[in-house]
Phi, psi and omega in degrees: 000002182302134179068013177282139180270352181296313177302324178296315181297318181294311182293328177296315180297316180296316181298320181296319183288319179291329176292318177298320178300318181295319187270356184302307182291318176303323178297327182265010189307314181301324180282314182295322181297323177292321181292324183270337179088034177230165179287147178295340179294342179286356176299334176297322177292323176300312180298323178297318178298319177302316185279342168298313175298320180295322178300313180298315182294321182294325179292329181268355188291323182302310179293322180294319179296317179298324184277310188262335186102152186293321181292315180299318179296321179294320178298315179299319178298318178299317181292323177294320176300318180298318178296317179297318178297322179296321177294321180293341179287350177266124185287064179224124182301315178301319179290326177292324175298313178298319179297319179298316179297319179294319177300320177296318178297328178280328181286321187305317184286345189300313184288313176302321180295316180292324177297322178299314180294313186287328180297329181262359180238005185238135177288152187298325184283353176244012189299311182297318181295313182295315179295324178293320176300316179297318182288351172296345176299330181292303176292332177298321174298323176292322176299314180296319180295313182290327183276325188265316192293316179301316178294322179295323177295324179292326180282326183234252173201175187290331178294317178297321179300318177298318182290329176296316178294321177300318179296322178297322178296319179296317180298317179297319178298320180293316180294329181293341182300329180294340182256359188296313185298307182292324185275342177255023182295338183268004181293152182232095182300345178282345178291126184284149173240106183215169184299328181296340178294340183298332182276342184300313180297323179294317178300322181294312183290332176289333183279334184252113184304319181298322179291326178299313181293318178300319180296317180297314181292326178294329175301313183288321178293319181294323177304318180289314183301311184286331174295320178299304189284333181289321188254358187297314180299316180294322178297313180293322183289313185266323185272325183247007176058033173284150170289164184297318179294317179295321178294318178296321179294322178294323173300320178298321176299315180297316180292324177298321175299324177294321177299309181296318181300318182299317179291314183296314180296322178297318179294315179299318181298314181293322189265331191229295194276326191086162188296316185297309181297324180296317180291326175299313180298317181295321177299319179294320179295322177298316180299315181295314185287330177293320176294321179295321178298320180295336183270357177293153181220176178301329182275355181294130179295153183302320182297326179287319177301314180295322179298311180297314183286335173295315177297318180296313181295317181299325182269307186287337178256346188264000186279339195296322183296315178299317180297312183292324176296320180291324174300315179297323179294318185279346181289145172302154184306132178078004183240028181298317181291325178294313179295320179296317178299320180293312180292325179293331177297326176286319175304312182293332175297321175297324178291319180297316184277331187297299183301318177296321177295319177300313178298323179294318178296316178299318179293321181296318182261000182053044184200129173291334180298321178298321179297314181293324177297325182290345180284344183296322185295308181298324179289324177293319177300317180298316179300318181293321178297319179290326178295326181287340181273091188261356183289120183290345182286344181258328183226130180276000000 
């Protein structure tokens, strides 16, 4: 299967759908918050709950992939996402909390499972590009959410929109069954799946210095990425007086920039800069674009808003492929899914803490601009940490 594009196509589709599942409710936050009777700023807590579930799932994914196979684990994740979305369609806060946790449990295994497949089917000189192409599924899911859901809500209602996304997850899981036998041929049912496996990924990243640094930087980048996509529609709707459809479309523009950015950064990383320099550059771009976003106003022309958010999306959403490819490179042989699960647990911690902290800053200053301005510091710190790591043996 070396150099086969089929594993890439399959993992891309799965990644896009679980990403759309995660972002479905945040895109609809202004409408859903009115229906439930809470402030739209609480969407940050919802996203945090999702990623609590994702952290748990990512830590257990390495052992689960080894036992059941990457496709089977991905199918289970899709079905769990569908169940979580169905619970969120009921206007009850306790059920939405349960739904958020389930969506996270379904979202978490997608990346470790795909890393396992791609690490054994991709040549080393194309690793960053292929992983970046696969990771375009994350912003692609955001593009679909921002472009489809606002219009779907106008035609029906927000509950139906949630159930449509849930149905798409079920269909994808069913179609994946045709690929299960060939792609899960390396699974080992004798490998145990137990609670003690949760500590294995953490022990691995603590043992390998390159993985430790990558995990730390992913924490800071993820904090920025999820704050951007979680609050952007609300910022445009409430702060810049955009309509809901226009705000959703602008989110799609930002996510599309992330799709293009992931492919472009992966190509640049493989051919010219290497992973470390590429990540340093992306951190600097995030710092610049977060400050620029904070400076937007009601009078800012649409072309300027799109320009700033295109840069923000390309950097803050586009870093993941280069990062995941480097994690796979630095992982011991045959342990790509284990290393990915371990580093992603730290990544998801940034996601869990990021949106609530962002929401708290916005609430403290009564301004989304203050929240976006505050993102410049962590991304700048991340860039500086990567610049200090000059040893070529750890970063290409």
